[in-house]
N, C-alpha and C positions, 0 to 999 in steps of 0.2 A: 504494500500500500504506500502511495506517495502523497505526502503532505506538502503543500506549497505555502510557505510562511512569508507572505509579502514580497514574493519575487516574481520573475517573468512568467506570466500565465501561459504564454505560447510555448516556452521551453518546458514547463511542467506538463503540458498536454503532449508535446512531442515525446518526452521521456516515458510518460505513462503508456502511450501507444506503442512505442518501440519495445518496451519491456513487457507489454501486455499485462499491466497491473492497474488496480483501481486507484482513482484519485480520492484521497481521504478528505473528509469535510471538517472544516474548522470554523469556529465562531470566535473572532478576536476583535477587541476594541479597546479604547482607553477610557478609564473613568475620568471624571472632571479634574481630579488631582493628577492626571497623566500617568497613573499606574495602569498596568495591563490586566485586562480580563481576557481569559482564554478558555475555550471549551472544545473538546473533541467530540464531534457528532457522528463518528463512524465506529463500528464494532471492530476493534483491533486485537481482541484477545488471542494470544498465541501466534500472532502474525509478526512478520518482519516489516519494519517501517523505514522508508526513505524520507528525509526532510530536505527539501530544496529551500535553502536560505542563503541568498547571495550577499556576502558580507562586505560589500563596499558600503561606505557610510555606516560603519558597524555598530556604533554605540547604541542607537535606538533599537537595534535588532537583537542584541545579545540576550537581554533578559527574557523577551518572549521566546527566543530559541531554547533557552535552558528550561523555561517553564513547560514548553511543549515536550521536550525530551523527558523530563521528569514525570509529566502527566502520562505519556505513553507507557513508560515503565510501570507506573501504578495501575494502568488499565490492562496490563498483561502482555505488552509487546516484548518479544524475545530478543530482537537485535535491532539496532538503529544505526543507519548510515547518514552522514551529513554530506550533502552535495552543495558545494559553494564554488562556482566557477572562479570567483575572485576571493582569494584567501587573504584576509586582513592581518595587520600587525606582523608582517614579515620584514618590513623595511628597517625597523629599529632593531637591528640584530647585534648591536655592539654598544657599550657604554662610551660615548664620545666625550662626555663631560662628567665630572664627578657627581655622583648622586642620581644620575639618570636611570630610569627604568628601561631595561632591555625587554621591551613589550612582547617580543616574540615568545619568550620563555614562559611567563605566567599565563599568556593566552593559550598556548599549546597545552599546558597542564589543565586549564579549565575545560577545554574542549575534550581532552582525553578522559576526563572524569565522567562525561555524559554520553559519549558515543562509542560505538564499536568499530567504526570505519569512517574514513574521511577521503573524499575525492575532490580534486580541484584541477585547475588548468594553469600551468606555468606560473607557480608562485614565485615571488621574488627571492630566489636562492642566491646568496652571495657569500657572506661569512658563515652563515648556516648553509651548508652545501646539500643537505638532505633533510626532509621532514622527519625522518627517523631520529635525527639528533635531538629533537625537542618534543615530538609527539610520542605518546606511549601507547598508541593504538595503530593498527594497520592503516596505511595511507596509500593513495594512488595518485600520482601526478600524470595528467594527460598532457601530452605535448601538443602545442599549437603549430609547430613547424610543418607537419604534414598537411594540415588544413590550409595554411598560408601558401604552401608550395602548390597545392592543387588549385587554389584560387588564381595564383599567378599564371599557371599553365593554361587555365581557361581563358585568360585575357589575350593569349596569342600575340605577345609583344616582346620586343627585345628590351630587357630591363637590366639595370645594374643595382644590386642589393648593397645597401649602406648600413653598417652597424654603428651605433652612436659612441661606443667605447670598447675597451679591451674586454670588459665583462661580457659583452654581447657576442664576441667572436664565435664561441662554440655554437651558440644558437643560430646566428646568421649563417654560419658555414653549413649547418644542417639544412636550412631552407635552400641554400645554394645547391647542395648535393641532390636534394629531392627535386628541385625545379630545373636544374641545369643552368641557372643564371650565375654570372660572375658576381663577386662581392669584394668590397673594401671595408675597412674598419677605421673609424676616426679615433683621434685622441681628444678626450674631453677634460676640461678643467671646470670644476664646480666651485663657485665662491659662496653660494647660498642657494636657498630653495628656488629662487627665480633669477639667478645670475650664473649663466653657463656660457662657456666659450668652447669651440671645437676647432681642431685643425684638420683641413681637408687634404687627403692624399692626392697624388696625381690622377686625374680622371680624363686626360685628353684622349686616351686611346678608346674611350667609350662614347665618342661623339655620336649623337643621335639616339643613344639609349635613354630610356626613361629611368631616372633614379628612383629607387624604392627605399625609403627610409624605414627601417624596422626597429621597433622597441617593444619590450614586454608591457610597459605601463606608459601611457601618455597622461601626465598629470598637469603640470604647468605648461608643458609644451615648449619650454625654453630650449631644450637640446635640439629639437627638430627645427624650431624657428631659426636658431643660430646656424644650423646646417643649411637650411634653405637659403639664407642670405649669402652663404659662401658659394652655393651652387649657381647663383645667378650669374649669367654671362659665361658659363663654362661650356656652352654648346650642347647641353643635354636636353632631353625632352621634358614635358611637364612632369613635375615630381608627384609621386604617390607616397603618402605617409600611412604606414600600417602599424597598428597597435593591437596587442592581444587584449589589453584591458584599457578601455577608453574612459578615463575619469574626467578629463577636460575641466580642470579647475578654472574658475574665473572666465576669461574670454578666450581660453586656449583654442577651442574648436573654431570659433569665428576667425581668429588670427591665422590659424593653419589653413582653413578653407579658402582664405583669400589668396594663398600662394600655391596650394597643392590639392590634389584629390585625397580625401581622408577616408580610410577604410579601417574598420575594426571587426573583430569577432563579436558575436553576440553574448560574450561573457557578461558584459554590462549593457543592458538595453540602452540604445542610443540611435539617432538617425543615421549614423555612419555605419551601422552593422551591415555587413555583407557576407561574413564568413560564419557558417553554421557550426555549432558545436554539439548538437544533440546526439548524433550517431557516435561521436567520439567518446562521449560520456556513457552512453548506453552500453557499449560493449563490456567495459570493466565492471559496470554495475550488474550486468547480467551474470557475469562470472561470480561476483560476490554473492548474489542472491542464490545461485545454484550450489554454492559451496556449503557443505555441512558445517554448522557452528561447532567451534571447539568445545569439547566436553570439559 
């Protein structure tokens, strides 16, 4: 049974159809004091539950999510999986200043206490190189690279893939391998959340190719905007900016759209969504549903 907790209804329907499972019924609202009321209106005794709760803008969602997981346990659910295409609190993975909370660690402990399985798409893995380092439950990371490569091949254009920094090279090189497109990687200097500069390698040999800027998360958009300004006048085609997770803080989407075609997966619902993720999520979920629970 699949419960959709305030997330993409279309994705919930696609997953339920592909997994051939029932959509669970919830009644949820806020009291006048902004506390959460939640009721499960489906019979879930002795069943396995999937919860789709997309954890971008996470803080208003976390308490209802924990309430739902606890309620399902109390109603007799045997196993619970969390489906969150965007996994929050992965970027603060180091104590940069004395006294800072390394958010990734306590959040992982919290989720591990309530769920039996976690599935997500390309979380921000940097200093934490695997979810297994912080999560105490089985996890599955679905790679977006094959989805992006298939989309690029469907466009039938000559493109040059551009990674924003050295961290992206392994990911961008995989899109390159799968799509057959060449790639280059930039050097990035970040002075603050919205102050980013990049150095552009030699691109003269790719005259006429469409540059495709790839990043896992588009938040402020400063890295892509800085790259677009360096690409101007280089003799390349109209740029494409592709992000796995399109957060688009402030005016990032408008600013990027003025200079490039902006494409994202539907990990986070947005007008830029063109790359579907349902089938990629459904396959490992089906395997988990079919696996016998550990005794």
